[in-house]
C-alpha positions in Angstrom: 158.4 92.5 -87.1 155.7 91.1 -89.4 153.6 88.2 -88.4 155.1 85.8 -91.0 158.5 86.2 -89.4 157.5 83.9 -86.6 158.2 80.8 -88.6 161.5 82.1 -90.0 162.6 82.9 -86.5 161.9 79.4 -85.4 163.6 77.9 -88.4 166.7 80.1 -88.2 167.2 80.0 -84.5 166.0 76.5 -83.7 165.2 74.0 -86.5 163.3 73.7 -89.8 159.7 72.9 -89.4 158.7 69.4 -90.5 155.7 68.8 -92.6 152.5 68.3 -90.6 150.7 65.0 -91.0 146.9 65.4 -90.9 144.0 63.1 -90.7 140.3 64.0 -90.5 139.3 64.5 -86.8 136.2 62.6 -85.9 134.5 64.3 -83.0 131.7 62.6 -81.0 128.1 63.8 -80.8 129.0 67.5 -80.9 126.7 69.7 -82.9 126.6 72.9 -80.9 126.2 71.1 -77.6 129.0 73.1 -76.0 129.3 72.5 -72.3 130.9 70.2 -69.8 129.1 67.7 -71.9 131.7 68.2 -74.6 135.0 66.5 -75.1 137.6 66.7 -72.4 139.7 69.8 -72.1 143.5 70.1 -71.8 145.2 71.0 -68.6 146.2 74.7 -68.4 144.4 75.8 -71.6 144.0 79.6 -71.4 140.2 79.6 -71.8 137.6 81.3 -69.7 134.0 80.3 -69.8 134.5 78.2 -73.0 132.5 75.5 -74.5 133.9 73.0 -72.1 132.0 74.5 -69.3 128.8 76.2 -70.5 125.9 73.9 -71.3 124.4 75.3 -74.6 121.6 73.7 -76.5 122.3 71.7 -79.5 121.0 72.2 -83.1 120.0 68.5 -83.4 116.3 69.3 -83.2 114.3 67.8 -86.1 113.7 71.3 -87.5 117.3 71.4 -88.7 117.6 68.1 -90.2 116.5 69.4 -93.6 119.0 72.2 -93.7 121.2 72.6 -96.8 123.7 69.9 -96.1 126.6 71.4 -97.9 126.8 74.6 -95.9 125.3 73.9 -92.6 127.0 70.6 -92.1 130.3 72.1 -93.3 129.9 74.9 -90.8 129.2 72.4 -88.0 132.3 70.3 -88.9 134.5 73.3 -89.0 133.2 74.5 -85.6 133.5 71.1 -84.1 137.1 70.9 -85.2 138.0 74.3 -83.8 138.1 76.2 -87.1 135.9 79.0 -85.9 136.8 81.7 -88.4 136.1 79.4 -91.3 132.9 78.2 -89.6 131.7 81.8 -89.4 132.1 82.3 -93.1 130.3 79.1 -94.0 127.5 79.8 -91.6 127.0 83.3 -93.0 126.7 81.8 -96.4 124.1 79.3 -95.1 122.2 82.2 -93.4 122.1 84.1 -96.8 120.7 81.0 -98.5 118.0 80.6 -95.8 117.1 84.3 -96.1 116.7 83.9 -99.9 114.5 80.9 -99.3 112.4 82.8 -96.7 113.1 80.0 -94.2 112.8 82.0 -91.0 113.3 79.3 -88.4 116.4 77.8 -90.0 117.8 81.3 -90.6 117.3 82.1 -86.9 119.0 78.9 -85.8 121.9 79.5 -88.1 122.4 83.1 -86.9 122.5 81.9 -83.3 125.1 79.3 -84.2 127.1 82.0 -86.0 127.0 84.0 -82.8 128.5 81.1 -81.0 131.4 80.9 -83.5 131.9 84.6 -83.1 132.1 84.2 -79.3 134.8 81.6 -79.7 136.8 84.2 -81.7 136.2 86.9 -79.1 134.3 89.1 -81.6 131.6 90.3 -79.2 130.0 93.0 -81.3 129.3 90.5 -84.2 128.3 87.8 -81.7 125.8 90.1 -80.0 124.3 91.3 -83.3 123.9 87.7 -84.7 122.0 86.4 -81.7 120.0 89.6 -81.5 118.9 89.2 -85.1 118.1 85.5 -84.4 115.8 86.4 -81.5 114.2 89.2 -83.5 113.3 86.8 -86.3 111.6 84.5 -83.7 109.5 87.2 -82.2 106.8 87.0 -84.9 106.8 83.2 -85.1 104.4 80.7 -83.6 106.2 79.7 -80.3 104.6 76.3 -80.3 106.4 75.5 -83.5 109.8 77.0 -82.6 110.4 76.1 -79.0 113.7 74.3 -79.7 115.2 77.1 -81.8 114.1 79.8 -79.4 115.6 77.9 -76.5 118.8 77.5 -78.5 119.1 81.2 -79.3 118.4 82.2 -75.7 121.0 79.7 -74.5 123.6 81.2 -76.7 122.5 84.8 -75.7 122.9 83.7 -72.0 126.4 82.4 -72.8 127.4 85.7 -74.4 126.0 87.7 -71.5 128.1 85.7 -69.0 131.2 86.1 -71.1 130.6 89.8 -71.2 130.4 90.1 -67.4 126.6 90.2 -67.1 125.8 87.2 -64.9 122.5 88.6 -63.7 121.3 89.0 -67.2 122.6 85.5 -68.1 120.7 84.0 -65.2 117.5 85.6 -66.2 118.0 84.3 -69.8 118.7 80.8 -68.7 115.6 80.8 -66.5 113.6 81.5 -69.6 115.2 78.6 -71.4 114.3 76.3 -68.5 110.7 77.3 -68.9 110.7 76.8 -72.6 112.3 73.3 -72.3 109.7 72.5 -69.7 107.0 73.5 -72.2 108.6 71.4 -74.8 108.9 68.4 -72.3 112.6 68.4 -73.1 114.2 67.2 -69.8 117.8 67.2 -71.2 117.3 70.8 -72.1 116.0 71.5 -68.6 119.1 69.9 -67.2 121.4 72.0 -69.4 119.5 75.2 -68.3 120.0 74.3 -64.6 123.7 73.7 -65.1 124.0 77.1 -66.8 122.1 78.7 -63.9 124.5 77.1 -61.5 127.4 78.7 -63.4 125.7 82.1 -63.3 125.0 81.9 -59.6 128.5 80.9 -58.9 130.0 83.7 -61.0 128.1 86.2 -58.9 129.5 84.5 -55.7 126.3 82.7 -54.6 127.9 79.4 -54.0 125.0 77.8 -52.1 122.5 78.7 -54.7 124.7 77.2 -57.3 125.0 74.0 -55.4 121.2 73.9 -54.9 120.8 74.0 -58.7 123.3 71.2 -59.1 121.5 69.1 -56.6 118.3 69.7 -58.6 120.1 68.5 -61.7 121.2 65.4 -59.9 117.6 64.6 -58.9 116.4 65.1 -62.4 119.1 62.9 -63.9 118.3 60.1 -61.3 114.6 60.1 -62.5 115.6 59.6 -66.1 116.1 56.2 -67.7 119.6 55.2 -68.6 120.8 56.7 -71.9 123.9 58.2 -73.4 122.5 61.7 -72.8 122.1 60.8 -69.1 125.7 59.6 -69.1 126.8 62.9 -70.6 124.7 64.9 -68.2 126.1 63.0 -65.2 129.6 63.6 -66.4 128.8 67.3 -66.8 127.4 67.4 -63.3 130.5 65.6 -61.9 132.8 68.0 -63.6 130.9 71.0 -62.3 130.8 69.7 -58.7 134.6 69.3 -59.0 134.9 72.9 -60.2 132.9 74.0 -57.1 135.1 72.2 -54.6 132.7 69.3 -54.0 134.9 66.2 -54.8 132.7 63.7 -53.0 129.6 64.6 -55.0 131.8 64.8 -58.1 133.0 61.3 -57.7 129.5 59.9 -57.2 128.2 61.6 -60.4 131.2 60.6 -62.4 131.1 56.9 -61.3 127.4 56.7 -62.2 128.1 58.3 -65.6 130.8 55.8 -66.3 128.6 52.9 -65.3 125.9 54.0 -67.8 128.4 54.5 -70.5 129.7 51.0 -69.9 126.2 49.5 -70.0 125.6 51.3 -73.3 129.0 50.2 -74.6 130.0 53.6 -75.8 133.8 53.8 -76.1 133.7 57.6 -76.5 131.7 58.1 -73.3 133.7 55.5 -71.4 136.9 57.3 -72.4 135.5 60.7 -71.5 134.3 59.5 -68.1 137.7 58.0 -67.3 139.3 61.3 -68.3 137.0 63.2 -65.9 137.7 60.7 -63.1 141.4 61.3 -63.8 140.9 65.0 -63.2 139.0 64.2 -60.0 141.8 62.0 -58.7 144.3 64.6 -59.6 142.4 67.4 -57.8 142.4 65.4 -54.6 146.1 64.5 -54.9 145.6 60.8 -55.7 148.4 60.8 -58.3 148.6 57.0 -58.9 144.8 56.8 -59.3 144.8 59.7 -61.7 147.5 58.2 -63.8 145.5 54.9 -63.9 142.4 56.7 -65.1 144.3 58.6 -67.8 145.8 55.3 -69.0 142.3 53.8 -69.1 141.1 56.9 -71.1 143.8 56.2 -73.8 142.8 52.5 -73.9 139.1 53.1 -74.1 138.6 56.2 -76.3 138.7 56.0 -80.1 139.3 59.8 -80.4 142.8 60.9 -81.0 142.2 64.2 -79.3 141.0 62.6 -76.1 143.9 60.3 -76.1 146.4 63.2 -76.4 144.7 65.2 -73.7 144.8 62.2 -71.3 148.5 61.6 -72.1 149.4 65.3 -71.6 147.8 65.3 -68.2 149.5 62.0 -67.4 152.8 63.6 -68.5 152.3 66.7 -66.4 151.7 64.5 -63.3 154.9 62.6 -63.9 156.8 65.8 -64.2 155.2 67.2 -61.0 156.1 64.0 -59.1 159.7 64.1 -60.6 159.3 60.7 -62.3 161.5 61.6 -65.2 162.1 58.1 -66.4 158.4 57.4 -66.9 158.0 60.9 -68.4 160.7 60.3 -71.0 159.0 57.0 -72.0 155.7 58.9 -72.6 157.2 61.7 -74.7 157.4 59.8 -78.1 154.0 58.4 -77.7 152.5 61.8 -77.3 154.5 63.1 -80.2 153.1 60.4 -82.5 149.5 61.2 -81.3 150.0 64.9 -82.0 151.1 64.2 -85.5 147.7 62.7 -86.2 145.7 65.8 -85.2 144.5 68.1 -87.9 144.6 71.9 -87.3 142.2 73.1 -84.7 142.3 75.2 -81.5 142.5 72.0 -79.4 145.4 70.8 -81.5 147.2 74.2 -81.1 146.8 74.0 -77.3 148.0 70.4 -77.3 151.1 71.4 -79.1 151.7 74.3 -76.6 151.1 72.0 -73.7 153.5 69.4 -75.0 156.2 72.0 -75.7 155.9 73.4 -72.2 156.2 69.9 -70.7 159.3 69.3 -72.8 160.9 72.4 -71.4 160.1 71.3 -67.9 161.6 67.9 -68.5 164.8 69.5 -69.9 164.9 71.8 -66.9 164.5 69.0 -64.4 167.2 66.9 -66.2 169.6 69.8 -66.0 169.2 69.9 -62.2 170.1 66.3 -61.8 173.6 65.5 -60.5 173.8 62.5 -62.9 171.4 61.6 -65.7 172.3 58.4 -67.5 169.5 58.6 -70.0 168.6 62.2 -70.9 165.6 62.9 -73.1 166.2 62.8 -76.9 164.0 65.9 -77.1 165.7 69.3 -77.0 164.8 73.0 -76.7 164.7 73.0 -80.5 161.9 70.4 -80.4 159.9 72.8 -78.2 160.4 75.6 -80.6 159.4 73.4 -83.5 156.1 72.5 -81.7 155.4 76.1 -80.9 156.1 77.2 -84.5 153.8 74.5 -85.8 151.1 75.6 -83.3 151.5 79.2 -84.5 151.2 78.1 -88.1 148.0 76.2 -87.3 146.5 79.1 -85.4 147.2 81.5 -88.3 145.7 79.1 -90.8 142.6 78.9 -88.6 142.4 82.7 -88.3 142.2 82.1 -84.5 143.6 85.2 -82.8 143.3 83.8 -79.3 145.2 80.6 -80.2 147.8 82.6 -82.1 148.3 85.0 -79.2 148.8 82.0 -76.9 151.4 80.5 -79.2 153.3 83.8 -79.4 153.2 84.1 -75.6 154.7 80.6 -75.3 157.3 81.1 -78.1 158.3 84.5 -76.6 158.7 82.7 -73.2 161.0 80.2 -74.8 163.1 82.9 -76.3 163.2 84.6 -72.9 164.5 81.4 -71.3 167.3 81.1 -74.0 168.3 84.7 -73.4 167.2 86.0 -76.9 165.5 89.0 -75.4 164.9 91.1 -78.5 163.2 88.2 -80.3 161.2 87.4 -77.2 160.0 91.0 -76.8 158.9 91.3 -80.5 156.9 88.0 -80.2 155.4 89.1 -76.9 154.3 92.5 -78.3 152.8 90.8 -81.4 150.9 88.4 -79.1 149.7 91.2 -76.9 148.2 93.0 -79.9 146.4 89.8 -81.0 145.1 89.0 -77.5 143.7 92.5 -77.1 142.1 92.6 -80.6 140.8 89.1 -79.9 139.3 90.1 -76.5 141.4 87.5 -74.7 142.3 89.2 -71.4 143.2 85.8 -69.8 146.0 85.6 -72.4 146.7 89.3 -72.5 147.7 89.5 -68.8 150.3 86.7 -69.3 151.8 88.7 -72.2 151.8 91.9 -70.2 153.6 90.1 -67.4 156.1 88.6 -69.8 156.7 92.0 -71.4 157.4 93.4 -67.9 160.0 90.7 -67.2 161.7 91.3 -70.5 161.8 95.1 -70.0 163.2 94.5 -66.5 166.0 92.4 -67.9 166.9 95.3 -70.2 167.0 97.7 -67.2 163.9 99.6 -68.4 162.4 99.8 -64.9 159.8 102.5 -65.8 158.5 100.4 -68.8 158.6 97.2 -66.7 156.5 98.8 -63.9 154.0 100.0 -66.5 153.7 96.5 -68.0 153.3 94.9 -64.6 150.6 97.6 -63.8 148.6 96.6 -66.8 149.0 92.9 -66.1 147.7 93.4 -62.6 144.8 95.6 -63.9 143.9 92.8 -66.3 144.0 90.2 -63.6 141.7 92.3 -61.4 139.2 92.6 -64.3 139.3 88.8 -64.5 138.8 88.2 -60.8 135.5 86.3 -61.1 136.5 84.5 -64.4 139.9 83.3 -63.2 138.3 81.3 -60.4 135.4 80.1 -62.5 137.3 77.8 -64.8 137.7 74.1 -64.3 140.7 73.2 -62.0 142.2 71.2 -64.9 142.0 74.2 -67.2 142.5 77.0 -64.8 145.8 78.8 -64.4 148.1 77.3 -61.8 147.7 80.1 -59.2 151.2 79.7 -57.7 152.9 79.6 -61.1 150.9 82.0 -63.2 149.1 84.5 -60.9 150.9 84.9 -57.6 154.3 85.8 -59.2 152.7 88.7 -61.1 151.9 90.4 -57.8 155.1 89.5 -56.0 157.4 90.6 -58.9 155.4 93.8 -59.2 155.8 94.6 -55.6 159.5 93.7 -55.8 160.0 96.1 -58.7 158.1 98.9 -57.1 160.1 98.6 -53.9 163.3 98.4 -55.8 162.8 102.0 -56.7 162.6 103.0 -53.1 166.0 102.0 -51.9 167.5 105.5 -52.1 164.5 107.8 -51.7 161.1 106.7 -50.4 158.0 107.9 -52.2 154.8 107.4 -50.2 152.8 107.2 -53.4 154.8 104.2 -54.6 154.7 102.6 -51.1 150.9 102.9 -51.1 150.8 101.3 -54.5 153.0 98.4 -53.3 150.8 98.0 -50.3 147.7 97.9 -52.3 149.3 95.3 -54.5 150.0 93.2 -51.4 146.4 93.4 -50.5 145.4 92.4 -54.0 147.5 89.3 -53.7 145.8 88.5 -50.4 142.4 88.8 -52.0 143.5 86.8 -55.1 144.7 84.0 -52.8 141.3 83.9 -51.1 139.5 83.9 -54.4 141.6 81.0 -55.5 141.0 79.2 -52.2 137.2 79.5 -52.6 137.3 79.4 -56.4 135.1 82.4 -56.5 135.5 86.2 -55.9 134.6 86.0 -52.2 135.5 89.3 -50.5 133.5 92.4 -51.5 132.3 95.6 -50.0 134.6 96.2 -47.1 134.1 99.7 -45.7 136.6 101.4 -43.6 140.3 102.1 -44.4 142.8 100.8 -41.8 144.8 104.0 -42.3 141.8 106.1 -41.4 141.1 103.9 -38.4 144.6 104.3 -37.0 145.0 107.9 -37.9 141.7 109.1 -36.5 140.0 106.6 -34.3 142.8 104.3 -32.9 146.1 106.2 -32.8 147.9 103.6 -30.8 147.9 101.0 -33.5 150.6 100.3 -36.1 150.0 98.1 -39.2 152.7 95.9 -40.7 152.7 94.6 -44.3 155.6 92.0 -44.7 156.1 90.3 -48.0 158.6 87.5 -48.8 160.5 88.0 -52.1 163.1 85.8 -53.7 166.1 87.4 -52.1 164.7 89.6 -49.4 161.9 90.2 -46.8 160.3 93.6 -47.4 158.2 95.4 -44.8 155.9 98.4 -45.2 154.7 99.9 -41.9 151.9 102.4 -41.1 152.4 104.3 -37.8 149.5 106.6 -36.8 149.6 110.0 -38.4 153.0 109.4 -40.1 154.0 108.6 -43.7 154.5 105.0 -44.7 157.8 103.5 -43.8 159.7 100.8 -45.6 162.7 98.6 -44.9 164.1 95.2 -46.0 166.3 92.4 -44.9 168.4 90.7 -47.6 167.9 86.9 -47.2 167.1 84.2 -49.7 163.5 83.0 -49.7 164.6 79.4 -49.1 166.3 80.5 -45.9 163.3 82.4 -44.8 161.0 79.5 -45.3 163.4 77.1 -43.6 163.5 79.3 -40.5 159.7 79.7 -40.5 159.1 75.9 -40.9 161.5 75.0 -38.1 160.1 77.7 -35.8 156.5 76.4 -36.4 157.6 72.9 -35.5 159.4 74.0 -32.4 156.5 76.1 -31.1 154.4 73.0 -30.3 157.2 71.3 -28.4 157.4 72.1 -24.7 161.1 71.1 -24.6 162.2 73.4 -27.5 161.8 76.8 -25.7 165.5 77.7 -26.3 165.2 76.9 -30.0 162.0 78.9 -30.3 163.6 82.0 -28.8 166.6 81.7 -31.2 164.5 81.3 -34.3 161.7 83.7 -33.4 164.3 86.4 -32.6 165.4 86.1 -36.3 161.9 86.7 -37.5 161.5 89.6 -35.0 164.6 91.2 -36.4 163.2 91.0 -40.0 159.8 92.4 -39.2 160.1 94.7 -36.2 163.6 95.5 -35.0 164.3 98.3 -37.6 161.3 100.3 -36.4 161.3 99.3 -32.7 162.3 102.8 -31.4 159.6 104.5 -33.5 156.9 102.2 -32.0 158.0 103.2 -28.5 158.1 106.9 -29.4 154.6 106.8 -30.9 153.3 105.0 -27.8 151.9 102.2 -30.0 150.0 99.5 -28.0 148.5 97.3 -30.8 150.2 95.7 -33.8 148.1 94.6 -36.8 149.8 92.3 -39.3 148.7 91.7 -43.0 150.8 88.5 -43.3 152.2 86.9 -46.4 152.6 83.2 -47.3 154.2 81.0 -44.7 154.3 83.9 -42.1 150.5 83.1 -41.7 151.4 79.8 -40.1 153.2 81.6 -37.2 151.5 83.4 -34.3 153.1 86.9 -34.1 152.7 86.7 -30.3 155.6 84.3 -30.2 158.2 86.6 -31.7 161.1 87.3 -29.3 163.2 90.4 -29.0 165.9 88.9 -26.9 164.2 89.7 -23.6 160.4 89.4 -24.1 157.8 87.8 -26.3 155.9 90.2 -28.5 152.6 89.5 -26.6 154.2 90.8 -23.4 154.6 94.2 -25.1 151.7 94.6 -27.5 148.2 93.5 -28.3 148.2 91.7 -31.7 145.7 91.2 -34.5 145.7 90.0 -38.1 144.0 91.4 -41.1 143.4 90.2 -44.6 143.5 93.6 -46.3 143.6 97.4 -46.0 140.0 97.8 -44.9 137.6 96.6 -42.2 133.9 96.1 -42.3 132.2 98.6 -40.0 134.7 98.4 -37.2 133.4 99.1 -33.7 134.1 97.7 -30.2 131.9 95.2 -28.5 129.6 96.6 -25.8 130.4 94.4 -22.7 126.8 94.9 -21.3 125.3 93.5 -24.5 127.3 90.3 -24.9 125.0 87.5 -25.9 126.7 84.2 -27.0 125.7 81.0 -28.6 128.1 78.4 -27.4 128.4 74.9 -28.9 130.8 72.0 -28.1 131.6 68.5 -29.1 133.5 66.5 -26.4 133.6 63.2 -28.4 134.3 63.4 -32.2 132.2 61.1 -34.4 133.6 57.6 -35.1 134.7 58.5 -38.6 136.9 61.2 -37.1 138.7 59.0 -34.6 142.0 60.7 -35.5 140.8 63.6 -33.3 141.0 63.1 -29.5 138.1 63.6 -27.0 137.8 67.0 -25.5 136.3 66.4 -22.0 137.2 69.9 -20.7 134.8 71.6 -23.2 132.0 71.3 -20.6 134.2 73.3 -18.2 135.0 75.8 -21.0 131.4 76.5 -21.8 130.6 76.9 -18.0 133.5 79.4 -17.6 132.0 81.6 -20.4 128.7 81.8 -18.5 130.6 82.4 -15.2 132.3 85.4 -16.9 128.9 87.1 -17.0 128.1 86.5 -20.6 124.5 85.6 -21.4 124.7 82.2 -23.2 122.7 79.6 -25.0 124.5 76.2 -25.3 124.4 73.2 -27.6 126.5 70.3 -26.2 127.4 67.1 -27.9 124.4 65.5 -29.7 122.5 68.8 -29.4 125.2 70.4 -31.6 124.0 69.7 -35.1 124.1 71.9 -38.2 120.3 72.4 -38.1 120.2 73.2 -34.4 123.0 75.7 -34.8 121.2 77.4 -37.7 117.9 77.4 -35.8 119.4 79.1 -32.8 121.1 81.7 -34.8 117.9 82.5 -36.7 115.9 82.6 -33.4 118.1 84.9 -31.4 120.3 87.8 -32.4 123.6 86.6 -30.9 126.7 88.9 -31.3 129.1 86.1 -30.3 129.3 82.5 -31.5 131.7 80.2 -29.7 132.4 76.8 -31.2 134.4 74.4 -29.0 135.0 71.5 -31.4 137.7 70.0 -33.5 138.3 71.6 -36.8 141.0 71.7 -39.5 142.3 74.5 -41.7 143.8 73.6 -45.0 145.0 75.3 -48.1 142.1 73.6 -49.9 138.5 74.8 -49.1 137.1 71.3 -49.4 139.4 70.1 -46.6 138.7 73.0 -44.3 135.9 72.2 -41.7 134.8 72.1 -38.1 133.0 69.1 -36.6 129.4 69.0 -35.5 127.7 66.0 -34.0 125.9 65.0 -37.3 128.5 66.0 -39.9 131.5 68.3 -40.7 130.6 71.9 -41.4 132.5 72.8 -44.5 134.0 76.3 -44.7 132.0 77.1 -47.8 128.8 76.7 -45.7 129.9 79.1 -43.0 128.2 82.1 -44.5 124.8 80.4 -44.7 125.1 78.8 -41.3 126.4 81.7 -39.3 124.2 84.6 -40.4 120.6 85.0 -39.3 117.5 85.6 -41.5 118.2 89.4 -41.4 121.8 88.7 -42.7 123.1 90.3 -39.5 126.8 89.7 -39.1 128.3 88.1 -36.0 130.5 90.5 -34.0 132.8 87.7 -32.7 133.4 84.1 -33.8 135.6 81.9 -31.6 136.9 78.5 -32.8 138.7 77.3 -29.8 139.9 73.8 -30.7 141.0 74.0 -34.4 144.3 73.3 -36.0 146.1 73.7 -39.3 146.6 70.6 -41.4 149.9 68.8 -40.8 152.3 69.0 -43.7 150.4 71.9 -45.4 152.7 75.0 -45.4 149.8 77.1 -46.6 147.2 75.7 -44.3 146.7 79.0 -42.5 145.1 80.3 -45.6 142.1 78.1 -44.5 141.9 80.1 -41.3 141.8 83.4 -43.2 139.2 81.8 -45.5 137.1 80.7 -42.5 137.2 84.1 -41.0 136.1 85.8 -44.3 133.4 83.2 -45.1 131.8 83.4 -41.7 131.4 87.1 -42.2 132.1 87.8 -38.5 133.7 91.1 -37.8 136.3 89.4 -35.6 137.5 85.7 -35.4 139.6 84.1 -32.7 141.0 80.7 -33.6 143.9 78.4 -32.7 146.6 77.4 -35.2 147.3 74.1 -33.6 145.6 71.6 -31.2 146.1 72.6 -27.6 145.5 70.8 -24.3 141.8 71.3 -23.7 142.2 72.1 -20.0 144.5 75.0 -20.8 142.1 76.1 -23.5 139.3 76.2 -20.9 141.4 78.5 -18.7 142.3 80.7 -21.7 138.7 81.0 -22.8 137.4 81.8 -19.3 139.9 84.6 -18.9 139.3 86.0 -22.4 135.6 86.4 -21.8 136.2 87.7 -18.3 138.4 90.5 -19.8 135.8 91.2 -22.6 133.0 91.5 -20.1 134.5 93.4 -17.2 137.6 95.3 -18.3 136.4 97.6 -21.2 139.3 96.6 -23.3 139.6 95.9 -27.0 139.3 92.3 -28.3 143.0 92.3 -29.1 143.9 93.4 -25.6 141.5 90.8 -24.1 143.2 88.2 -26.1 146.6 89.4 -25.0 145.6 89.3 -21.3 144.2 85.8 -21.7 147.5 84.6 -23.3 149.5 86.3 -20.5 147.3 84.4 -18.0 148.6 81.2 -19.4 152.1 82.4 -19.9 152.3 83.1 -16.1 150.8 79.7 -15.2 153.4 77.2 -14.1 151.9 74.4 -16.2 151.2 76.4 -19.4 154.0 78.9 -19.7 155.6 77.6 -22.9 154.4 79.0 -26.3 152.8 75.7 -27.3 150.0 76.5 -24.8 149.4 80.2 -25.2 150.8 81.3 -28.6 148.4 79.4 -30.9 145.5 81.8 -30.5 145.1 84.5 -33.2 142.6 87.3 -33.8 141.6 88.1 -37.3 139.7 91.2 -38.3 138.4 94.0 -36.1 140.6 94.3 -33.1 138.6 97.0 -31.4 
């Protein structure tokens, strides 16, 4: 189907396209200053490492003011308005004119700007050549005369290197620009270079170094006098802190930026600051505050684009909170604002965003029992918006934007059951995304193609499409988590389903005859989902370089261990099992996902209630039957003694020890451990004679954490560890500070760290922490705090008084994140708060078993839990079941 058929399809199947009104878009202050300093970005725009995030030097240096106005200014205006293909053509003409004039500096600057426009189009070869030519021209020039242009060209080269997956090279380049700006005494340039370096460090996974750069930026901004550039820099810093999961620091920077903008009476900057504050409030789930900020953005900003972006984010919040009446009121206002936007990439994305929101409103209305005032907008209106967006993208020559419109339009046809049209549009979009080097859009189109082929019963083709979608996602692993939360893909809507649906499709082929190759592929996909969830949790690719296959471990070194991989799918629970020296097994239980989640939620609530033992046994036997009953006889025949679970979704909130077979709890039959993937880092058992522990405890939480109760039995807990024969160094109460903990770990090579203090695990990294006397220790700081100067990993980390956040059904993800971030080979932690006296008994028995019985860590945990189970005061699951072991169970 030819490209120009898109409009005809939309006209014939939905409605005729209305004429587009257009006014000239006035953009603020943007030459090529393309960073978080730029105008606000739309929610869920499919852009990775775009101008909204990367600080790139501007071309507003005096050297450029004399440039031929007609071409250079026209190229700038085209770029600023998102017309990148036209901008390239005009800038190339300007470059030819400078070359004819022999004006080397202006030619070099124009070539670097041309590279920037090529980058927006995804044309990497041309972008690379243009900036290379720019830098070559500058080699023979007097550096003292061309510092600004040289810094600009290097800035743009660094951006290209980062986009092409070369963060180390980008970092080196941006260090050069920092030095050049220092020479030029250009402090705003230094700030931009440091912001860029933070992005490069973060892309490589060095979170702490990224934060250090941001702190340096903050200090430099504080030393500068108030100016609009300082306001922009502060807003950039606030946006970047938010991106990195530092909301408190983000708020401080954004509020200071707003105050400066208000003192300078700059409506554009006031509006942009309110918009960033709205995104901050949205990130921390303060919905009403976020809406208020978005409304203030609309009131303050003179820019139509900024107004639309704020209104679209406001609308998406209303839809999320099911406030349909307010959403319906906002719809015509947004429509009128959209009609004022001239063609640009931002306008294309705004149309797509609005079309998708209209579909969500219609879907929500259709689910209502009674709806006295349905929206006047229909599915046809969404099609009209998408057709208009496609027309704009084509007129701009913007392959990325056009691919995104085709993905959205194909998705709309998919929803209306017009599968043939949907597939044609999807395939067109995929070709465009691939030729435009837009993998972040390509994976969505590959996923959509897989869904469409599946509907048509082409299972082989669907599996192939899902495979390519997953491969593309894997290639994007660092980039997906590097985008701003307000722009990034909604993980649960746009990433997680790709993995789940792929596994479901693979296992669908195994119902009659099991193929171990397919089962291995499905299992690897489950692991990929686990890692993707952790990446999303930390907003960085966090888990690298694991070493030893679990299969190899159980087949050769630990033949009494079985590994379970359950996954919850829409209509079933699927389980893949590895028994030592046997092929993979697979079975399923047909049950709706909603029923599974209801059972798991109820069981989790009952587990902490001493009076709900009967209910616990009933519910936990259901889960036992899903996960273990079909293979129970084979476990017995293979003399399995340890079970390792790679748990999925809400199953993580449950301790497997509490599963009940009708006669016994699982912990009475097996040692149990959890893993976050198919491999372990250098698994080996602890040597009892060499146990050396750093213990730390906090009996009285700081006043600002009064919601946590005192833990007086911690003193007894730490004494019992020493009495078990473990060599210990202790930090108690006021001695237990972050600096003291770090100093002790650096001074002595401990193989065990035991922290007896309140902590909370959450599905959000910024809300996952443990308490020290001076301040909370955030999960993102665990790696820096818990490894010594030689980067030696801890063998065992014990967090004995932690809990998962109430009301957060994915909170156990924080526990997995803590275990991974700490870098310990094994982590023992509690899923809920437990009586501290029973905890002391548990801990004492656990270390006694580790020290004297020559058992695995999993078996030591089991025996300590049985010690409580047999105690008359602590024999209900609420006391003994909460403890879990993650990682190396040997």
